[in-house]
Kinemage of the C-alpha trace (Angstrom):
@kinemage 1
@onewidth
@group {chain A} dominant
@subgroup {mainchain}
@vectorlist {calphas} color= white
{ca met a 1} P 17.046 -9.305 -19.792
{ca phe a 2} L 15.917 -12.201 -17.584
{ca arg a 3} L 14.476 -9.836 -14.976
{ca lys a 4} L 12.712 -7.860 -17.714
{ca phe a 5} L 11.349 -11.125 -19.148
{ca gln a 6} L 10.021 -12.226 -15.757
{ca asn a 7} L 8.276 -8.887 -15.261
{ca his a 8} L 6.876 -9.198 -18.778
{ca leu a 9} L 5.458 -12.653 -18.001
{ca thr a 10} L 3.874 -11.382 -14.799
{ca thr a 11} L 2.138 -8.449 -16.477
{ca arg a 12} L 1.328 -9.857 -19.945
{ca phe a 13} L 1.240 -13.650 -19.582
{ca pro a 14} L 0.486 -14.553 -15.942
{ca gln a 15} L -1.411 -17.678 -17.036
{ca leu a 16} L 1.697 -19.412 -18.378
{ca lys a 17} L 2.965 -20.560 -14.978
{ca asp a 18} L -0.014 -22.926 -14.671
{ca gln a 19} L -0.124 -24.118 -18.280
{ca lys a 20} L 1.309 -26.946 -20.343
{ca leu a 21} L 3.254 -25.187 -23.109
{ca leu a 22} L 4.583 -26.019 -26.558
{ca leu a 23} L 7.616 -23.974 -27.636
{ca ala a 24} L 8.444 -23.670 -31.348
{ca leu a 25} L 12.200 -24.345 -31.517
{ca ser a 26} L 13.831 -23.674 -34.871
{ca gly a 27} L 17.335 -23.858 -33.437
{ca gly a 28} L 18.044 -20.190 -34.147
{ca val a 29} L 19.203 -17.750 -31.508
{ca asp a 30} L 15.720 -16.323 -30.861
{ca ser a 31} L 13.995 -19.607 -30.037
{ca cys a 32} L 17.003 -20.927 -28.093
{ca val a 33} L 17.003 -17.811 -25.905
{ca leu a 34} L 13.237 -18.118 -25.389
{ca leu a 35} L 13.749 -21.730 -24.325
{ca asp a 36} L 16.418 -20.719 -21.804
{ca leu a 37} L 14.267 -17.907 -20.377
{ca cys a 38} L 11.216 -20.172 -20.044
{ca leu a 39} L 13.157 -22.948 -18.312
{ca lys a 40} L 14.744 -20.494 -15.879
{ca ser a 41} L 11.238 -19.150 -15.194
{ca gly a 42} L 10.073 -22.629 -14.197
{ca leu a 43} L 7.545 -23.059 -17.008
{ca thr a 44} L 6.321 -26.518 -18.039
{ca leu a 45} L 6.968 -27.092 -21.719
{ca ala a 46} L 7.860 -29.344 -24.630
{ca val a 47} L 9.483 -28.300 -27.910
{ca ala a 48} L 8.380 -28.635 -31.533
{ca his a 49} L 10.655 -28.412 -34.582
{ca cys a 50} L 9.747 -28.261 -38.274
{ca asn a 51} L 12.082 -29.838 -40.831
{ca phe a 52} L 11.015 -28.183 -44.084
{ca gln a 53} L 13.696 -30.062 -46.109
{ca leu a 54} L 14.794 -26.881 -47.844
{ca arg a 55} L 18.522 -27.067 -47.053
{ca gly a 56} L 19.297 -30.728 -47.665
{ca ser a 57} L 21.443 -32.429 -45.046
{ca val a 58} L 21.650 -29.196 -43.030
{ca ser a 59} L 17.907 -29.379 -42.326
{ca asp a 60} L 18.298 -32.941 -41.068
{ca ala a 61} L 21.281 -31.912 -38.937
{ca asp a 62} L 19.194 -29.126 -37.370
{ca ala a 63} L 16.469 -31.640 -36.472
{ca asp a 64} L 19.009 -33.989 -34.868
{ca trp a 65} L 20.522 -31.097 -32.923
{ca ile a 66} L 17.079 -30.123 -31.594
{ca lys a 67} L 16.417 -33.668 -30.374
{ca lys a 68} L 19.750 -33.786 -28.540
{ca leu a 69} L 19.164 -30.347 -26.994
{ca ala a 70} L 15.720 -31.365 -25.757
{ca asp a 71} L 17.056 -34.647 -24.363
{ca ser a 72} L 19.838 -32.827 -22.530
{ca lys a 73} L 17.243 -30.690 -20.759
{ca gly a 74} L 14.825 -33.529 -20.080
{ca leu a 75} L 12.179 -32.161 -22.434
{ca glu a 76} L 9.779 -33.965 -24.743
{ca ser a 77} L 10.478 -33.044 -28.370
{ca his a 78} L 8.283 -33.251 -31.445
{ca val a 79} L 9.962 -33.142 -34.861
{ca gln a 80} L 7.940 -33.149 -38.078
{ca thr a 81} L 9.289 -33.417 -41.632
{ca phe a 82} L 7.384 -31.640 -44.414
{ca glu a 83} L 7.380 -31.858 -48.217
{ca thr a 84} L 7.376 -28.078 -48.360
{ca gln a 85} L 8.171 -27.606 -52.050
{ca val a 86} L 5.469 -30.073 -53.101
{ca phe a 87} L 2.940 -28.328 -50.835
{ca ala a 88} L 3.880 -24.914 -52.273
{ca gln a 89} L 3.442 -26.156 -55.849
{ca asp a 90} L 0.089 -27.798 -55.085
{ca lys a 91} L -1.243 -24.667 -53.383
{ca lys a 92} L 0.428 -22.281 -55.871
{ca ile a 93} L 2.007 -20.251 -53.070
{ca ser a 94} L 5.557 -19.188 -52.207
{ca ile a 95} L 7.921 -21.436 -50.272
{ca gln a 96} L 7.850 -18.969 -47.374
{ca met a 97} L 4.035 -18.985 -47.245
{ca ala a 98} L 3.935 -22.775 -47.560
{ca ala a 99} L 6.346 -23.193 -44.645
{ca arg a 100} L 4.295 -20.777 -42.555
{ca asp a 101} L 1.007 -22.585 -43.268
{ca leu a 102} L 2.475 -26.030 -42.604
{ca arg a 103} L 4.089 -24.828 -39.415
{ca tyr a 104} L 1.014 -23.313 -37.806
{ca gln a 105} L -1.319 -26.104 -38.951
{ca trp a 106} L 0.960 -28.662 -37.316
{ca phe a 107} L 1.353 -26.636 -34.125
{ca glu a 108} L -2.425 -26.375 -33.777
{ca ser a 109} L -2.922 -30.085 -34.469
{ca leu a 110} L -0.157 -31.036 -32.041
{ca ser a 111} L -1.563 -28.820 -29.298
{ca gln a 112} L -4.959 -30.497 -29.629
{ca gln a 113} L -3.533 -34.020 -29.660
{ca lys a 114} L -1.210 -33.509 -26.698
{ca gly a 115} L -3.257 -31.031 -24.679
{ca tyr a 116} L -0.941 -28.007 -24.857
{ca asp a 117} L -2.617 -24.862 -23.553
{ca ser a 118} L -0.462 -22.320 -25.392
{ca ile a 119} L 2.098 -22.275 -28.208
{ca leu a 120} L 5.121 -20.001 -27.732
{ca ile a 121} L 6.748 -18.397 -30.788
{ca ala a 122} L 10.044 -16.482 -30.561
{ca his a 123} L 9.182 -13.493 -32.748
{ca his a 124} L 10.823 -10.306 -31.455
{ca ala a 125} L 10.560 -6.541 -31.949
{ca asp a 126} L 12.754 -6.527 -35.065
{ca asp a 127} L 10.476 -9.121 -36.695
{ca ala a 128} L 7.531 -6.820 -35.959
{ca leu a 129} L 9.393 -3.859 -37.482
{ca glu a 130} L 10.218 -5.818 -40.645
{ca thr a 131} L 6.577 -6.877 -40.975
{ca phe a 132} L 5.471 -3.262 -40.458
{ca met a 133} L 7.732 -2.093 -43.284
{ca ile a 134} L 6.781 -4.908 -45.673
{ca asn a 135} L 3.076 -4.342 -45.124
{ca ser a 136} L 3.402 -0.571 -45.488
{ca met a 137} L 5.086 -1.090 -48.878
{ca arg a 138} L 2.188 -3.338 -49.917
{ca gly a 139} L -0.452 -0.744 -49.053
{ca ser a 140} L -1.693 -2.496 -45.946
{ca gly a 141} L -4.342 -1.168 -43.600
{ca leu a 142} L -3.972 -0.492 -39.904
{ca lys a 143} L -3.998 -4.169 -38.891
{ca gly a 144} L -1.169 -4.862 -41.311
{ca leu a 145} L 0.860 -1.989 -39.895
{ca leu a 146} L 0.418 -3.446 -36.419
{ca gly a 147} L 2.436 -6.337 -37.766
{ca ile a 148} L 2.747 -9.463 -35.658
{ca pro a 149} L 0.152 -9.814 -32.883
{ca glu a 150} L 1.369 -10.604 -29.383
{ca arg a 151} L -1.371 -13.210 -29.058
{ca arg a 152} L -3.788 -14.900 -31.418
{ca gly a 153} L -5.711 -17.848 -30.064
{ca lys a 154} L -3.209 -20.279 -28.560
{ca ile a 155} L -0.261 -18.533 -30.234
{ca leu a 156} L 1.717 -16.307 -27.828
{ca arg a 157} L 4.859 -14.271 -28.533
{ca pro a 158} L 6.585 -13.370 -25.242
{ca leu a 159} L 9.656 -11.802 -26.926
{ca leu a 160} L 7.783 -9.305 -29.082
{ca ser a 161} L 8.861 -6.337 -26.951
{ca phe a 162} L 12.556 -7.386 -26.984
{ca ser a 163} L 14.989 -6.359 -29.730
{ca gln a 164} L 17.209 -8.874 -31.477
{ca glu a 165} L 20.228 -7.038 -30.094
{ca glu a 166} L 18.997 -7.752 -26.546
{ca ile a 167} L 18.437 -11.397 -27.455
{ca ile a 168} L 21.907 -11.865 -28.950
{ca gln a 169} L 23.575 -10.136 -26.001
{ca tyr a 170} L 21.709 -12.447 -23.617
{ca ala a 171} L 22.764 -15.489 -25.663
{ca his a 172} L 26.450 -14.526 -25.523
{ca lys a 173} L 26.336 -13.611 -21.837
{ca asn a 174} L 24.711 -16.928 -20.898
{ca lys a 175} L 26.768 -19.029 -23.345
{ca ile a 176} L 23.698 -20.290 -25.192
{ca gln a 177} L 24.382 -22.333 -28.315
{ca trp a 178} L 22.267 -22.093 -31.458
{ca arg a 179} L 22.213 -23.057 -35.125
{ca glu a 180} L 22.826 -20.505 -37.865
{ca asp a 181} L 20.546 -20.532 -40.924
{ca ser a 182} L 22.689 -19.416 -43.862
{ca ser a 183} L 19.585 -18.373 -45.843
{ca asn a 184} L 18.958 -15.582 -43.322
{ca ala a 185} L 22.056 -13.778 -44.609
{ca lys a 186} L 20.870 -13.647 -48.229
{ca thr a 187} L 19.528 -10.210 -49.135
{ca asp a 188} L 17.606 -11.335 -52.236
{ca tyr a 189} L 14.593 -11.800 -49.924
{ca leu a 190} L 12.888 -8.499 -49.047
{ca arg a 191} L 12.737 -9.285 -45.332
{ca asn a 192} L 16.456 -10.068 -45.204
{ca ala a 193} L 17.312 -6.919 -47.151
{ca leu a 194} L 15.388 -4.842 -44.627
{ca arg a 195} L 17.009 -6.713 -41.743
{ca his a 196} L 20.602 -6.373 -42.926
{ca glu a 197} L 20.654 -3.172 -44.969
{ca val a 198} L 17.785 -0.768 -44.245
{ca ile a 199} L 16.926 -1.104 -40.556
{ca pro a 200} L 20.547 -0.963 -39.294
{ca gln a 201} L 20.940 2.426 -41.018
{ca trp a 202} L 17.823 3.751 -39.286
{ca lys a 203} L 19.006 2.545 -35.918
{ca lys a 204} L 22.430 4.024 -36.545
{ca arg a 205} L 20.889 7.457 -37.152
{ca asp a 206} L 18.585 7.287 -34.106
{ca pro a 207} L 19.709 5.411 -30.964
{ca asn a 208} L 16.141 5.592 -29.590
{ca phe a 209} L 14.597 4.042 -32.687
{ca asp a 210} L 13.504 0.771 -31.001
{ca asp a 211} L 11.724 2.513 -28.137
{ca gln a 212} L 10.043 4.977 -30.480
{ca phe a 213} L 8.829 2.191 -32.743
{ca gln a 214} L 7.300 0.375 -29.758
{ca glu a 215} L 5.477 3.606 -28.870
{ca thr a 216} L 4.193 3.845 -32.447
{ca leu a 217} L 2.868 0.283 -32.292
{ca lys a 218} L 1.182 1.062 -28.976
{ca tyr a 219} L -0.663 4.060 -30.463
{ca leu a 220} L -1.611 2.087 -33.574
{ca gly a 221} L -2.935 -0.676 -31.346
{ca gln a 222} L -5.095 1.774 -29.418
{ca ala a 223} L -6.457 3.188 -32.679
{ca gln a 224} L -7.236 -0.317 -33.928
{ca thr a 225} L -9.068 -1.142 -30.700
{ca leu a 226} L -11.202 1.974 -31.115
{ca leu a 227} L -12.031 1.101 -34.721
{ca asp a 228} L -12.811 -2.500 -33.763
{ca asp a 229} L -15.316 -1.169 -31.224
{ca val a 230} L -16.930 1.008 -33.921
{ca leu a 231} L -17.256 -1.994 -36.246
{ca lys a 232} L -18.637 -4.144 -33.439
{ca asp a 233} L -21.335 -1.567 -32.651
{ca phe a 234} L -22.178 -1.197 -36.347
{ca lys a 235} L -22.498 -4.955 -36.740
{ca asn a 236} L -24.642 -5.346 -33.616
{ca gln a 237} L -27.028 -2.677 -34.902
{ca asn a 238} L -27.240 -3.689 -38.558
{ca phe a 239} L -26.549 -7.435 -38.891
{ca ile a 240} L -30.043 -8.798 -38.272
{ca pro a 241} L -30.135 -12.559 -37.499
{ca trp a 242} L -31.939 -14.279 -40.353
{ca gln a 243} L -32.224 -17.936 -41.410
{ca gln a 244} L -28.700 -19.358 -40.987
{ca gly a 245} L -26.936 -16.014 -41.176
{ca phe a 246} L -27.591 -12.280 -41.289
{ca lys a 247} L -29.644 -9.768 -43.252
{ca ile a 248} L -28.131 -6.293 -43.777
{ca ser a 249} L -29.910 -3.311 -45.319
{ca ile a 250} L -27.857 -1.726 -48.089
{ca asp a 251} L -29.105 1.693 -46.957
{ca val a 252} L -26.782 1.576 -43.918
{ca phe a 253} L -23.752 1.801 -46.242
{ca ile a 254} L -24.974 4.904 -48.076
{ca gly a 255} L -22.969 8.001 -47.199
{ca leu a 256} L -20.276 6.230 -45.157
{ca ser a 257} L -17.081 8.252 -45.497
{ca ser a 258} L -14.941 5.142 -44.939
{ca leu a 259} L -16.960 2.604 -46.938
{ca asp a 260} L -13.963 0.418 -47.808
{ca tyr a 261} L -12.975 0.160 -44.165
{ca tyr a 262} L -16.466 -0.941 -43.165
{ca leu a 263} L -16.759 -3.458 -46.005
{ca his a 264} L -13.388 -5.033 -45.283
{ca gly a 265} L -13.827 -4.980 -41.522
{ca leu a 266} L -17.303 -6.501 -41.644
{ca phe a 267} L -16.876 -9.159 -44.316
{ca ala a 268} L -13.185 -10.163 -44.490
{ca ser a 269} L -13.562 -12.553 -41.550
{ca tyr a 270} L -16.152 -14.462 -43.609
{ca gly a 271} L -13.681 -14.845 -46.477
{ca phe a 272} L -14.708 -11.828 -48.584
{ca gly a 273} L -11.498 -9.838 -48.839
{ca thr a 274} L -11.732 -8.263 -52.303
{ca leu a 275} L -13.058 -4.734 -51.886
{ca ala a 276} L -13.841 -4.236 -55.574
{ca asp a 277} L -16.203 -7.236 -55.514
{ca leu a 278} L -17.938 -6.002 -52.364
{ca arg a 279} L -18.443 -2.511 -53.797
{ca lys a 280} L -19.885 -3.942 -57.023
{ca leu a 281} L -22.262 -6.143 -55.061
{ca leu a 282} L -23.877 -3.110 -53.423
{ca asp a 283} L -24.929 -1.801 -56.863
{ca ala a 284} L -25.540 -5.179 -58.522
{ca gln a 285} L -28.875 -6.589 -59.636
{ca ser a 286} L -30.876 -8.651 -57.166
{ca gly a 287} L -29.655 -12.250 -57.148
{ca lys a 288} L -25.949 -11.468 -57.609
{ca gln a 289} L -23.781 -13.621 -55.310
{ca leu a 290} L -20.243 -13.753 -53.921
{ca phe a 291} L -18.755 -16.968 -52.575
{ca ser a 292} L -15.953 -17.639 -50.096
{ca glu a 293} L -14.804 -21.053 -48.913
{ca thr a 294} L -17.296 -20.986 -46.044
{ca his a 295} L -19.945 -18.352 -46.795
{ca arg a 296} L -22.128 -16.767 -49.425
{ca leu a 297} L -23.087 -13.095 -49.752
{ca ile a 298} L -26.191 -12.355 -51.814
{ca lys a 299} L -27.724 -9.136 -53.132
{ca asp a 300} L -31.468 -9.505 -52.534
{ca arg a 301} L -33.400 -6.383 -53.512
{ca asn a 302} L -32.241 -3.761 -50.983
{ca phe a 303} L -30.476 -6.188 -48.679
{ca leu a 304} L -27.296 -8.227 -48.394
{ca leu a 305} L -27.867 -11.767 -47.153
{ca leu a 306} L -24.893 -13.403 -45.461
{ca thr a 307} L -25.140 -17.137 -44.900
{ca thr a 308} L -23.033 -20.239 -44.543
{ca leu a 309} L -22.760 -22.402 -47.642
{ca asp a 310} L -25.767 -24.712 -47.773
{ca asn a 311} L -24.937 -28.281 -48.756
{ca ser a 312} L -28.443 -29.602 -48.205
{ca ala a 313} L -29.870 -28.885 -51.673
{ca ser a 314} L -29.529 -32.535 -52.720
{ca glu a 315} L -30.598 -33.950 -49.364
{ca ser a 316} L -33.877 -35.771 -48.887
{ca tyr a 317} L -35.439 -37.465 -45.881
{ca thr a 318} L -38.009 -40.243 -45.774
{ca ile a 319} L -41.075 -40.409 -43.537
{ca asp a 320} L -42.632 -43.825 -42.957
{ca ala a 321} L -46.350 -44.275 -42.377
{ca glu a 322} L -45.839 -45.429 -38.778
{ca leu a 323} L -43.819 -42.432 -37.622
{ca thr a 324} L -45.360 -40.091 -35.068
{ca ser a 325} L -42.643 -37.405 -35.193
{ca ile a 326} L -39.276 -36.366 -36.649
{ca asp a 327} L -36.642 -33.893 -35.395
{ca his a 328} L -34.563 -33.412 -38.557
{ca pro a 329} L -34.450 -31.533 -40.867
{ca leu a 330} L -37.629 -30.079 -39.370
{ca lys a 331} L -39.543 -30.802 -36.199
{ca met a 332} L -42.779 -32.409 -37.359
{ca val a 333} L -45.549 -34.329 -35.593
{ca phe a 334} L -47.952 -36.824 -37.225
{ca ser a 335} L -51.211 -38.099 -35.741
{ca his a 336} L -54.486 -39.715 -36.779
{ca gln a 337} L -57.638 -37.668 -36.293
{ca lys a 338} L -61.199 -38.853 -35.823
{ca thr a 339} L -62.752 -35.442 -36.335
{ca phe a 340} L -62.192 -32.840 -39.017
{ca val a 341} L -59.666 -30.165 -38.022
{ca lys a 342} L -59.019 -27.139 -40.163
{ca gly a 343} L -55.358 -26.694 -41.017
{ca gly a 344} L -53.262 -23.529 -41.062
{ca leu a 345} L -49.803 -22.402 -42.150
{ca lys a 346} L -48.107 -24.712 -39.659
{ca ser a 347} L -50.441 -27.717 -39.971
{ca leu a 348} L -52.663 -29.511 -42.432
{ca leu a 349} L -55.137 -32.394 -42.361
{ca leu a 350} L -54.445 -34.951 -45.090
{ca asp a 351} L -56.257 -37.920 -46.561
{ca lys a 352} L -53.714 -40.607 -45.708
{ca ser a 353} L -55.192 -43.042 -48.217
{ca lys a 354} L -54.079 -40.756 -51.060
{ca leu a 355} L -50.434 -40.726 -49.962
{ca lys a 356} L -47.664 -43.002 -51.236
{ca phe a 357} L -45.319 -43.947 -48.398
{ca pro a 358} L -42.620 -43.374 -47.546
{ca leu a 359} L -43.099 -39.648 -47.968
{ca thr a 360} L -40.042 -37.482 -48.607
{ca leu a 361} L -38.845 -34.107 -47.417
{ca arg a 362} L -36.672 -32.396 -50.020
{ca lys a 363} L -35.711 -29.052 -51.551
{ca trp a 364} L -37.249 -27.663 -54.740
{ca lys a 365} L -36.370 -28.245 -58.398
{ca gln a 366} L -37.073 -26.079 -61.446
{ca ser a 367} L -39.500 -28.670 -62.816
{ca asp a 368} L -41.676 -28.715 -59.671
{ca tyr a 369} L -45.353 -27.839 -59.816
{ca phe a 370} L -48.353 -28.340 -57.547
{ca tyr a 371} L -52.045 -27.524 -57.148
{ca pro a 372} L -52.154 -24.793 -54.491
{ca asn a 373} L -55.124 -24.976 -52.169
{ca gly a 374} L -57.589 -22.243 -53.042
{ca leu a 375} L -56.261 -21.655 -56.558
{ca gly a 376} L -58.205 -24.392 -58.344
{ca gly a 377} L -55.487 -25.250 -60.823
{ca lys a 378} L -51.877 -26.207 -61.505
{ca lys a 379} L -49.024 -23.807 -60.818
{ca lys a 380} L -45.267 -23.998 -61.280
{ca leu a 381} L -43.486 -23.775 -57.950
{ca ser a 382} L -41.069 -21.168 -59.344
{ca lys a 383} L -44.069 -18.949 -60.197
{ca phe a 384} L -45.510 -19.490 -56.718
{ca phe a 385} L -42.190 -18.409 -55.195
{ca lys a 386} L -42.127 -15.294 -57.368
{ca asp a 387} L -45.702 -14.341 -56.491
{ca glu a 388} L -44.996 -14.849 -52.793
{ca lys a 389} L -41.840 -12.693 -53.119
{ca phe a 390} L -39.453 -15.431 -51.987
{ca ser a 391} L -35.815 -14.351 -51.923
{ca leu a 392} L -33.144 -16.599 -53.390
{ca leu a 393} L -32.351 -17.943 -49.940
{ca asp a 394} L -36.025 -18.297 -49.009
{ca lys a 395} L -36.349 -20.688 -51.937
{ca glu a 396} L -33.233 -22.614 -51.003
{ca tyr a 397} L -34.305 -23.070 -47.384
{ca gln a 398} L -37.864 -24.095 -48.272
{ca trp a 399} L -38.715 -27.749 -47.575
{ca leu a 400} L -41.285 -29.701 -49.563
{ca leu a 401} L -43.309 -32.647 -48.246
{ca cys a 402} L -43.781 -35.004 -51.181
{ca ser a 403} L -45.696 -38.162 -52.031
{ca gly a 404} L -43.797 -39.838 -54.836
{ca lys a 405} L -43.115 -37.058 -57.356
{ca asp a 406} L -46.059 -34.959 -56.171
{ca ile a 407} L -45.776 -32.044 -53.759
{ca val a 408} L -48.122 -32.454 -50.793
{ca trp a 409} L -47.097 -29.333 -48.879
{ca val a 410} L -44.819 -26.370 -49.381
{ca val a 411} L -44.097 -26.637 -45.682
{ca gly a 412} L -45.447 -23.722 -43.695
{ca lys a 413} L -46.680 -21.922 -46.839
{ca arg a 414} L -49.290 -23.721 -48.962
{ca ala a 415} L -50.813 -27.205 -49.245
{ca asp a 416} L -51.620 -29.095 -52.437
{ca gln a 417} L -55.406 -29.364 -52.600
{ca arg a 418} L -55.318 -32.913 -54.060
{ca phe a 419} L -54.226 -34.472 -50.760
{ca leu a 420} L -56.287 -32.510 -48.242
{ca ala a 421} L -58.858 -34.310 -46.111
{ca thr a 422} L -62.550 -33.448 -46.367
{ca leu a 423} L -65.454 -33.960 -43.968
{ca ser a 424} L -66.082 -37.370 -45.508
{ca thr a 425} L -62.465 -38.577 -45.367
{ca glu a 426} L -62.158 -41.736 -43.252
{ca asn a 427} L -58.349 -41.855 -42.797
{ca lys a 428} L -57.585 -38.364 -41.538
{ca trp a 429} L -53.909 -37.658 -40.825
{ca leu a 430} L -52.734 -34.440 -39.134
{ca val a 431} L -49.267 -33.122 -39.990
{ca arg a 432} L -47.860 -30.277 -37.890
{ca cys a 433} L -44.544 -28.441 -38.286
{ca asp a 434} L -43.155 -26.997 -35.047
{ca asp a 435} L -40.177 -25.164 -36.604
């Protein structure tokens, strides 16, 4: 197995020989074998162990054993204790999911703090098979059937092409010690039932089962790569950069034979994973919105607008009378003028004596109104937006230049006629927006 592992490193993970590595060491046979293989391969590493406090004194004994093992091999060890049950209750998730989340969050944080280039996890081929079966029973798509990825960001799994039988044989042959987790023998968990009852029967019936399963994963991986390329091309063609996100015509989804696949593939990475909600949004009235933790998806007439969540609605910025320019939230330039200059969409000439400083830049409110230049009367800003066919996001991204409670300029769109300079104005002040 060692020779096979070395060849595997050379072909799949050649970068590891020059990296500073963090190895996740549970104390079980898989991670202890991975540690032995990595040390014999001359890799530079430290170990990390999670004490989830789920087995009382046994969990603490495992942590102590890890520290002694690391010390005996001259390795730096990191051991972290977690309140796993409390975390699971707070997040309303299973103990298994809580342990997984805590584990990977800590590994990522530790790698950043200590400068580890990669994180090695001892998942093997049987873990991938169990995940394949669990996901297939849950109605997973192709990515779920692929199971555990060999690499994802800093996370690498060098044992994923090795069976647990190979790992255990190597451990016995090389007299490697490990800690047994009694919970792994309980078959009330689905994964353990598959591991101890179902999969052994399959392997008993077909001696070539492991090799054939690896071939299946290879073909599934190739199919997924092809589909990823299709989605990438579709996104490049139809996700039009707009404001702080993208604008997508709903027409491009009409007639797609695999609509659900496109919707999930395009929007799940932004936090929109519920297909029923995405399908409804396509047929919803204009203004309907979906929210994820990081993004918002809006139906706007015949388009979907995808944008990051905007937290600037309550923000305001002051502009003192002496300022000559600002860079945030907009790039604006201010200057005194001796002669009359006609303004445009991006600039306007104001009577500075009519302004109350400091001016403010802010977003709109329902109660806003102004006196649009050229109209000759008062108009609610919401009505102005409607007449100008502003989308929901257009309104949210629109900045207003204000003097006290009065709107001076719907920036880049329309000035308030009350503050504009005339030929007879003595204190002419030019405001220009360069965004």
